[in-house]
DRENGU-391806 format. One record per residue (C-alpha): residue number from 0; residue in three letters; z, y, x. Coordinates in Angstrom, 3 decimals, padded with zeros to 6 digits. Last residue first. Layout:
REM residues N
   pos   code          w          v          u
   NUM    Ala          Z          Y          X
...
REM end
This chain:
REM residues 127
   pos   code          w          v          u
   126    Lys   -006.742   -006.503   -021.836
   125    Lys   -009.824   -008.336   -020.598
   124    Glu   -013.099   -009.041   -022.406
   123    Glu   -014.697   -012.242   -021.172
   122    Gly   -017.442   -012.181   -018.546
   121    Asp   -015.700   -014.458   -016.050
   120    Leu   -015.654   -011.717   -013.410
   119    Ser   -012.242   -010.232   -014.241
   118    Leu   -010.526   -013.124   -012.444
   117    Val   -012.020   -011.983   -009.136
   116    Tyr   -010.960   -008.357   -009.661
   115    Ile   -007.455   -009.345   -010.747
   114    Ala   -007.204   -011.600   -007.673
   113    Met   -008.133   -008.672   -005.411
   112    Lys   -005.533   -006.509   -007.151
   111    Glu   -002.990   -009.306   -006.634
   110    Ala   -003.859   -009.472   -002.924
   109    Asp   -003.312   -005.708   -002.696
   108    Glu    000.155   -005.941   -004.294
   107    Gln    001.191   -008.985   -002.244
   106    Ser    000.337   -007.020    000.884
   105    Leu   -002.461   -008.232    003.112
   104    Asp   -001.642   -008.814    006.796
   103    Pro   -001.148   -012.543    006.220
   102    His   -004.816   -013.102    005.278
   101    Ala   -005.124   -016.880    005.608
   100    Asn   -008.552   -018.427    006.076
    99    Met   -009.836   -020.755    003.375
    98    Pro   -010.011   -024.361    004.491
    97    Ile   -013.111   -026.525    004.145
    96    Glu   -011.962   -029.729    002.439
    95    Gly   -013.194   -029.004   -001.035
    94    Trp   -012.547   -026.515   -003.833
    93    Val   -008.814   -027.157   -004.350
    92    Gly   -008.295   -029.010   -001.062
    91    Ser   -007.733   -026.101    001.255
    90    Gly   -005.425   -023.173    001.881
    89    Gly   -005.055   -019.541    002.842
    88    Glu   -001.599   -017.920    002.858
    87    Ile   -002.482   -014.378    001.723
    86    Ile   -005.481   -015.186   -000.483
    85    Arg   -003.754   -018.338   -001.725
    84    Lys   -000.652   -016.331   -002.698
    83    Ala   -002.844   -013.759   -004.475
    82    Leu   -004.536   -016.638   -006.318
    81    Leu   -001.197   -017.974   -007.563
    80    Lys    000.139   -014.498   -008.438
    79    Ile   -002.959   -013.674   -010.507
    78    Asn   -002.802   -017.183   -011.973
    77    Glu    000.750   -016.665   -013.268
    76    Asp    000.010   -013.155   -014.505
    75    Asn   -002.878   -014.312   -016.697
    74    Phe   -006.672   -014.488   -016.624
    73    Glu   -007.298   -018.208   -017.051
    72    Tyr   -008.476   -019.950   -013.909
    71    Lys   -011.589   -022.119   -013.527
    70    Lys   -014.115   -019.613   -014.910
    69    Ala   -012.780   -016.833   -012.671
    68    Val   -013.037   -019.092   -009.610
    67    Asp   -016.636   -019.887   -010.539
    66    Thr   -017.286   -016.135   -010.937
    65    His   -015.888   -015.515   -007.448
    64    Ser   -018.350   -017.990   -006.041
    63    Pro   -016.814   -021.068   -004.458
    62    Gly   -016.363   -021.332   -000.710
    61    Ile   -018.974   -021.792    001.978
    60    Ile   -021.659   -019.942   -000.031
    59    Lys   -021.526   -020.543   -003.773
    58    Asn   -023.377   -017.831   -005.683
    57    Thr   -022.126   -015.325   -008.300
    56    Ser   -019.696   -012.880   -006.629
    55    His   -020.279   -014.272   -003.161
    54    His   -017.657   -016.028   -001.039
    53    Cys   -017.439   -017.319    002.546
    52    Thr   -018.193   -014.336    004.809
    51    Lys   -017.989   -012.007    001.815
    50    Cys   -014.196   -012.413    001.790
    49    Asp   -013.904   -010.747    005.243
    48    Ser   -012.411   -007.631    003.689
    47    Glu   -013.975   -004.311    002.700
    46    Asp   -015.769   -005.631   -000.361
    45    Val   -012.660   -007.516   -001.493
    44    Leu   -010.448   -004.406   -001.210
    43    Ile   -013.052   -002.298   -003.011
    42    Lys   -013.309   -004.925   -005.738
    41    Gly   -009.510   -005.002   -006.078
    40    Ile   -009.446   -001.230   -006.612
    39    Ala   -011.983   -001.652   -009.417
    38    Ala   -009.993   -004.614   -010.804
    37    Leu   -006.831   -002.471   -010.902
    36    Gln   -008.748    000.238   -012.790
    35    Ser   -010.185   -002.357   -015.203
    34    Thr   -006.737   -003.828   -015.791
    33    Ser   -005.402   -000.385   -016.633
    32    Leu   -003.185    001.517   -014.226
    31    Gln    000.360    002.139   -015.394
    30    Val    001.349    005.786   -015.046
    29    Pro    004.406    006.389   -012.886
    28    Glu    007.354    007.767   -014.872
    27    Asp    007.852    011.541   -014.751
    26    Gln    009.129    011.477   -018.372
    25    Glu    005.884    013.113   -019.551
    24    Ser    003.927    010.430   -017.743
    23    Thr    002.936    010.509   -014.115
    22    Ala   -000.351    010.461   -012.216
    21    Gln    000.031    013.805   -010.457
    20    Lys   -002.255    016.366   -011.958
    19    Gly   -005.765    017.006   -010.732
    18    Gly   -007.150    016.671   -014.248
    17    Cys   -006.423    012.950   -014.452
    16    Ser   -009.877    012.247   -013.015
    15    Val   -008.732    014.126   -009.898
    14    Ile   -005.801    011.721   -009.540
    13    Phe   -008.112    008.719   -009.872
    12    Ala   -010.567    010.165   -007.353
    11    Val   -007.680    010.737   -004.918
    10    Val   -006.584    007.120   -005.383
     9    Leu   -010.149    005.900   -004.789
     8    Ala   -010.400    008.019   -001.639
     7    Ala   -007.122    006.526   -000.387
     6    Val   -008.551    003.040   -000.928
     5    Ser   -011.656    004.067    000.998
     4    Leu   -009.540    005.502    003.840
     3    Lys   -007.509    002.302    003.976
     2    Asn   -010.595    000.429    005.141
     1    Ile   -009.638   -003.197    004.833
     0    Met   -010.182   -005.241    007.958
REM end
């Protein structure tokens, strides 16, 4: 289960890093988080989930390593949504016959952050 306290701590740290001000622009629009900030949140979500049971960042366990996934899929919005859908719904057949467990309690937004983290591991510079 994802520890919401850790995610809240990350949000507080982000706000403090902005000088303690609310994360808004001059027009009171929400500030867009950078890809690296979204990936950092995604890493926390991955670390606090059951992902480590079957996946490792660099080594194949039951499922592919996260870096192998990152090498297979280009870093783009379409693949972020595709991988987020697979994280939420589970599946099998892409990397073998062993199914990946579904995570229906994850929000689309959190699953996308997790996918951003995984896709960020291919070693190429991201936007």
